[in-house]
C-alpha positions in Angstrom: 0.3 9.9 13.3 -2.6 11.6 13.1 -3.8 13.8 10.1 -3.4 17.1 12.1 -0.1 16.3 13.0 0.9 15.2 9.4 -0.6 18.5 8.4 1.6 20.5 10.8 4.6 18.5 9.7 3.8 19.0 6.2 3.4 23.1 6.6 6.8 22.7 8.2 8.6 20.8 5.6 7.1 23.6 2.8 10.0 25.3 4.4 12.0 23.4 6.6 14.8 26.1 7.3 12.0 28.9 8.0 10.8 29.6 11.9 7.0 30.1 11.8 4.6 31.1 14.6 1.4 29.0 16.1 -1.5 31.1 14.5 0.8 31.2 11.1 1.0 27.4 11.3 -2.7 26.7 12.2 -3.6 28.8 8.9 -1.3 27.3 6.4 -2.3 23.8 8.2 -6.1 24.6 8.2 -6.3 23.8 11.9 -7.7 25.4 14.7 -5.5 27.3 16.9 -6.4 25.1 19.8 -5.2 22.2 17.9 -1.9 23.3 16.9 -0.5 24.1 20.1 -0.7 20.6 21.9 0.9 19.3 18.9 3.7 21.8 18.6 4.5 21.0 22.3 4.4 17.5 21.6 6.9 17.7 18.6 9.3 20.2 21.0 9.0 17.6 23.6 10.1 14.8 20.8 13.1 16.8 19.5 11.5 17.6 16.3 10.9 21.2 17.0 13.0 24.1 18.9 11.2 27.6 20.0 11.9 30.8 20.7 10.1 33.6 22.5 9.7 37.0 20.0 11.8 40.1 21.5 8.9 42.6 21.1 7.2 45.1 22.9 3.4 43.7 22.8 2.3 47.3 23.4 4.0 48.9 20.7 3.5 46.1 18.1 -0.3 46.0 19.3 -0.2 42.0 19.8 0.8 39.3 21.7 4.3 38.1 21.6 4.8 35.4 19.4 6.6 31.8 19.9 8.6 30.8 16.8 9.3 27.3 15.8 11.7 25.8 13.6 12.2 22.0 12.8 15.6 20.4 14.0 17.9 18.1 12.0 15.7 15.1 13.3 12.5 16.7 13.2 13.0 17.5 9.0 14.0 13.6 8.8 11.6 12.2 10.9 8.5 14.6 9.3 9.9 13.3 5.9 9.4 9.9 7.0 6.0 10.3 8.2 4.6 12.0 5.5 5.9 9.4 3.1 4.7 6.6 5.1 1.4 7.8 5.0 1.4 8.6 1.3 2.7 5.1 1.1 -0.5 3.9 3.2 -2.5 5.9 1.1 -1.5 4.5 -1.9 -1.6 0.9 -0.6 -5.2 1.4 0.5 -6.0 3.1 -3.1 -4.7 0.2 -4.7 -6.7 -2.4 -2.6 -10.0 -0.9 -3.2 -9.4 -0.7 -6.9 -8.5 -4.4 -6.8 -12.0 -5.3 -5.7 
C-alpha cells in the first residue's frame, strides 16, 4: 500500500459515512488532483468505494459536474486494516532504529 493511497484512505476514514468528491479529497489528503483519480478508480474497482455523478447543471453552477465517492463496508474494513498495518510497521521500524 503506497503512502498516497493511505492518505486517501485516512481522508475517507475521518468521516467514513460521508460522500467526498475528488478535488476535496485531494486537498484533505494533500495530494495533487492528478494523483487522486487513479487511486479512486483502483479503490472503486476493488469494491472499496462506490461513486455517483452529481445531478447539477454545470452552466448554472459555474463549475463541472462532480463525482462523489463513498466507502463501502468492505472499504471501511480494508481501509482501517491498511492504516493500522502501516502504523504497526512504522512503530516496529522506529523500535528497531532505537535498538541500534
